[in-house]
N, C-alpha and C positions, 0 to 999 in steps of 0.2 A: 542399546548402543547405537543401533541403526537409525532411530527415531532421533536421536540427537544429532547424528550426522546429518540427516535430511533437513532437520531444523537450523543447523549451522549453515547449510547450503542456501537455504532460504533467507537467511540474514535475519532471523527472529531473535528477539530479545530472550534471554540475557547474553545470547551468542552473536551480538549483531556488531561488535566493535569494529570489525574489519570493513563493514559494509559501507558506511558514508565515506571513509577514507579512500576506498578502492573506487567508488563512484566519482569522486572529486578528482582523482587522478588520471582516469582514462578519458578517451574522446567520447563525445556525445553519442556516436553510433555504438560504441561498445558498452556505455553506460546504458543505452536503450536495450541491447541485448541482454545485459546482466539482469535488467529489471523486469523483462518480459520472458523472453524464450528460455533462459536459464531457471525460470520458476516451474515450467510446466512439467518436466519430469519428476522433481522431488515431490510435486503436489499430486501428480498421478500415482506415485508409488504410496504416498500416505492415503491416498483415497482407497487404493486396493487393500491396504492393511488396516484401515480405520477401525475395524471390528476387533483387531487383536492389540491395539494401542491403548496407552492409558488415557482415559478420558480426563482425568484430573491433570496429567502432564499437558495434553493439548490445551485445556482451558486455562491453565496457569500461564503456559506460554502465549496464548493468545491475548489473554489480558495484559500482561506484562509487555508485549510488543506493541499493542494498541495505545497503551498509556505512554510508553517510553517514545514511540515513533511520533505521536501526537503532541506530547508536551516538549520534546527535545527539538523537534521541528520548527516549533514558535520562534526560537531564538536564532534561527539561521538566515544568513543574507546570501549565501551561494546557493544559485539555483540547482545544481547537482545534489548537494546536501539536502535541500528541501525535498528533492525527489527521492533521495535515499531513505529519508525519515518518513516520508509518506508511504514508501513502500514496506517499510518495517511495520508501520501501522496497518496497512492493508494486509500483510500476512498475519498480524494479529487477528483481524477480522476474520480471515479464512480459517486460522486454526480454531476458531470458535464454532464455526459451521461444521467442520469436519466430523466431529463425532455425532451430530445431531442430524444434518441433512446434507448427504454428499452432492445432491443436484443443486442445492443453493451454493455450495462451495464452487461448483462449476460455472454457475451463473455469475457469482461474484469475481471469480477469476477472469472470465471472459470480458466483463464490463472493465475490470481493473486493467487489463492488456490494452484494450481499445482506448481508453482514457489515457494511459500512460503513453502509448504511441502517439497520440495526438499532441500531448503536451510536449513530449521529446521533440516532436517534428517542429513545433511552433517555437520552442525555445532555441532549437538549432538554426531556424530560418531567421528568427531575430537576432542571432547571436548574443543573446542574454546570459551573461554569466553570473551576474549578481542583481539583486533587486533595484540598485540603483541605476542599472542600464535600461530600466523602463523609460527615463526621460529620453535617451537615444532612440530607443525603439519606437516611442511615440511618435517622434518627429519624422522618421522614416516610413513607418507604416501604422497608423492608428488602429486601423481594422485588426491587423494581424495581432496587435499587442492586446487589444480587447479580446480577441479569440484566445490567446495565451491566458489571459488572466481568468477567463471563463472556465478554460481547461483545469487550470489550478484550483479554482473553486470547486469544480466538479469533483475533483480527486480528494478534495477535503470533505465532500459529502454533504455540500450546503443545498438545502432544498431550494427550488424545484429542479435542481440539475441531475444529471443521470446517476452520478456517484452517490446520491442520497438513497435511491430506491434499493440497492442490496443492503445498506446499513440499516434501513427501516425493516426490511424482511428478516434480517438477523436479529435485530432488536425484539420483533415480534416472535420469533421462533424461541429466543430465550425466555421471554414471558410465558410462552405456552409451555415450557418445559419446566416452569416455577423457578426459574433462575432471574428473578426480578432484580434483586440487588446487583447482580453481575451486569444486567442489561443497563440499569441506571449509571452504574460505573462507566460502562463503555460509552454512553451517551454524553458524558462529560466531555 
């Protein structure tokens, strides 16, 4: 039950339904806090307890979160909802590493927090609320908009950007643990 409570606090699927709506309804600074600072304590607890947790539950939650976050985020136009589904997907990737390599979990979380802070700062500075606001942002500051787009692509894990490295390491770890079908599914 405690594991489920922590997974709910992290906004992992299938207990994620509250997460996008809350992020959409709060200010950008509160959304930044929810997506970064509020993740540290639950993940730290899960890392401390990872030897006593169900590996199957963590892997299933991780796979579900990565798929739900990735595919649902594709259809979004609101920047905060895009960030919410990105967070859900990243928590899925983190749940996959937790039973295998806690050090990789720490690295992935650190990179996620840095990228998320950069993206929220850029979104807040450009005042982009939807994807269609890129037209206005381009006329005001093309350099900042380019950095915002690079931050979003890095969060998506596109090579050779920063967000690709943890995902590659996670996929490598899954293959080394003979979980190749799982790594192929995640790579989609």
